[in-house]
C-alpha positions as CSV (number, residue, x, y, z in Angstrom):
1,M,0.0,0.0,0.0
2,I,2.8,2.5,0.9
3,D,4.5,1.5,-2.5
4,D,1.4,2.4,-4.3
5,I,1.3,5.9,-2.7
6,Y,4.9,6.6,-3.6
7,A,4.5,5.3,-7.1
8,S,1.4,7.4,-7.7
9,R,3.2,10.5,-6.4
10,Y,6.1,9.9,-8.6
11,V,4.0,9.1,-11.6
12,S,2.0,12.3,-11.3
13,L,5.1,14.5,-11.2
14,P,6.6,13.4,-14.5
15,S,3.2,13.5,-16.2
16,K,2.9,17.2,-15.2
17,E,6.4,17.8,-16.4
18,D,5.7,15.9,-19.6
19,A,2.6,18.0,-20.2
20,E,4.6,21.1,-19.7
21,L,7.3,20.0,-22.1
22,E,4.7,18.9,-24.7
23,R,3.1,22.4,-24.3
24,K,6.5,24.1,-24.9
25,L,7.2,21.8,-27.8
26,R,3.8,22.6,-29.4
27,E,4.6,26.3,-29.0
28,L,7.9,25.9,-30.6
29,K,6.4,24.0,-33.5
30,F,3.8,26.6,-34.0
31,K,6.4,29.4,-34.0
32,Q,8.4,27.4,-36.5
33,E,5.4,27.0,-38.8
34,L,4.6,30.7,-38.4
35,R,8.2,31.5,-39.4
36,K,7.9,29.3,-42.4
37,D,4.6,30.9,-43.4
38,W,6.2,34.3,-43.2
39,I,9.1,33.3,-45.3
40,S,6.9,31.7,-47.9
41,F,4.7,34.9,-47.8
42,L,7.8,37.1,-48.3
43,L,9.2,35.0,-51.1
44,K,6.0,34.3,-53.0
45,D,3.9,37.4,-52.5
46,V,6.2,40.3,-52.0
47,I,9.2,39.4,-54.2
48,V,7.5,37.5,-57.0
49,Y,4.5,39.8,-57.4
50,S,6.6,43.0,-57.2
51,A,9.0,41.5,-59.7
52,T,6.1,40.8,-62.0
53,V,4.7,44.3,-61.7
54,I,8.1,45.8,-62.4
55,F,8.5,43.5,-65.4
56,I,5.1,44.6,-66.7
57,F,5.9,48.3,-66.3
58,T,9.3,47.8,-68.0
59,V,7.7,46.1,-71.0
60,A,5.1,48.8,-71.2
61,G,7.6,51.5,-70.9
62,F,9.8,50.0,-73.6
63,Y,6.8,49.7,-75.9
64,L,5.8,53.3,-75.3
65,F,9.4,54.4,-75.9
66,T,9.5,52.5,-79.2
67,L,6.2,54.2,-80.2
68,I,7.5,57.6,-79.3
69,Q,10.7,57.1,-81.2
70,R,8.9,56.2,-84.4
71,Y,6.9,59.4,-84.6
C-alpha cells in the first residue's frame, strides 16, 4: 500500500512535467510553422509579385518608348 502511494506520487510529477514539455514543444512547432509561413509569404507574394509588376511596367515603358521614337 505504501509503495502504491509513492508510485502514484512519482507518476503524477513526470506527467505534469511531460505535459509542460509537450506544451512548450507545441509552442515551438507553432512558432516554427509561423516563421515558415512568413518566409513563404515574403518570397511568394512580395518578391514574385513585385518583380512581376516591375517587369510589366518595364515592358510597357519600352513599348511606349518605341512608339514615341517612331513618330
